[in-house]
C-alpha positions as MATLAB code, in Angstrom:
seq = 'MCWPPPAAHTLKQCEFLTIGRYRKANAALGNGRVQKAARRVLMLNGGVATTAEVAARAYVRKLLGIGSLDKFDYGRVRRALAEIAEPIGRAGGMGPPIIWRLRG';
ca = [
       2.763    9.734   32.471;
      -0.234    7.513   33.119;
       0.413    6.566   36.729;
      -1.740    6.326   38.731;
      -4.051    5.068   36.018;
      -7.218    7.117   35.630;
     -10.462    5.362   36.354;
     -11.148    4.822   32.632;
      -7.738    3.260   31.882;
      -6.314   -0.025   32.942;
      -2.590   -0.559   33.495;
      -2.324   -2.287   30.070;
      -3.857    0.700   28.329;
      -1.383    3.007   30.095;
       1.483    0.874   28.754;
       0.054    1.165   25.253;
      -0.103    4.930   25.547;
       3.621    5.200   26.246;
       4.781    2.928   23.426;
       4.842    5.864   21.043;
       7.925    7.176   22.732;
       9.981    4.143   21.715;
       8.662    3.500   18.193;
      10.028    5.261   15.130;
       7.752    7.835   13.483;
       6.028    6.339   10.424;
       7.474    2.857   11.126;
       5.102    1.133    8.712;
       5.380    3.696    5.884;
       5.810    1.878    2.602;
       5.445   -1.570    4.106;
       1.862   -2.286    3.169;
       0.672   -5.177    0.948;
      -0.052   -2.906   -2.055;
       3.178   -0.912   -1.689;
       5.312   -4.070   -1.561;
       3.496   -5.556   -4.595;
       3.972   -2.331   -6.538;
       7.720   -2.280   -5.818;
       8.098   -5.992   -6.731;
       6.211   -5.703  -10.020;
       8.105   -2.592  -11.100;
      11.465   -4.164  -10.295;
      10.611   -7.399  -12.128;
       9.344   -5.568  -15.229;
      12.434   -3.381  -15.659;
      10.922   -0.354  -13.799;
       7.789   -0.108  -16.018;
       4.401   -1.598  -15.178;
       0.706   -0.846  -15.612;
      -1.884   -0.296  -12.897;
      -3.575   -3.574  -13.881;
      -0.369   -5.620  -13.489;
       0.213   -4.230  -10.035;
      -3.438   -4.777   -9.002;
      -3.270   -8.377  -10.152;
      -0.183   -8.995   -8.004;
      -1.530   -7.074   -4.999;
      -4.937   -8.802   -4.975;
      -4.043  -12.217   -6.302;
      -6.062  -14.035   -3.637;
      -9.141  -12.014   -4.456;
      -8.725  -12.896   -8.164;
      -8.037  -16.576   -7.467;
     -11.203  -16.756   -5.390;
     -13.063  -16.089   -8.662;
     -13.665  -12.552   -7.567;
     -13.116   -9.320   -9.414;
     -11.386   -6.109   -8.430;
     -13.527   -3.063   -7.774;
     -12.710    0.606   -8.273;
     -11.478    0.985   -4.692;
      -8.792   -1.688   -5.202;
      -7.510    0.170   -8.315;
      -7.603    3.400   -6.342;
      -5.386    1.921   -3.609;
      -2.967    0.675   -6.281;
      -2.828    4.074   -7.965;
      -2.152    5.809   -4.631;
       0.618    3.367   -3.803;
       2.210    3.808   -7.280;
       2.048    7.607   -7.055;
       4.417    7.419   -4.050;
       7.133    5.347   -5.791;
       6.556    5.844   -9.531;
       5.620    8.432  -12.093;
       2.970    8.054  -14.775;
       4.429    7.994  -18.323;
       1.312    7.310  -20.441;
      -1.664    5.056  -20.956;
      -1.901    1.599  -22.561;
      -4.134    0.980  -25.527;
      -7.625   -0.387  -25.476;
     -10.889    0.347  -23.716;
     -10.456    1.901  -20.259;
      -6.679    1.906  -20.653;
      -4.538    1.424  -17.453;
      -1.835    3.968  -16.629;
       1.721    2.991  -17.382;
       4.114    3.790  -14.549;
       7.959    4.147  -14.362;
       9.866    3.694  -11.161;
      11.390    6.954   -9.843;
      15.102    7.281   -9.289;
];
């Protein structure tokens, strides 16, 4: 393994290198802030939600701080929604958000 520790490693770093043997693969998959918010909004809205609704829930602190969401925030929301939902259309208006339906 990592014993004796190489000159560049400390004992603590060697313990960290072996933790991968005990942890599940992809342990945090689907447990991020945006993924959880997307799941919650879709379940509360009967399985259908827009990108803007999910973004408002995922970044509520940013919006309450009198901030605005940028294109990267919406990109993260779209990527999270693509994993758990399917696009079914677009809402009306200028720059319409995508409407998503929960898979399954």
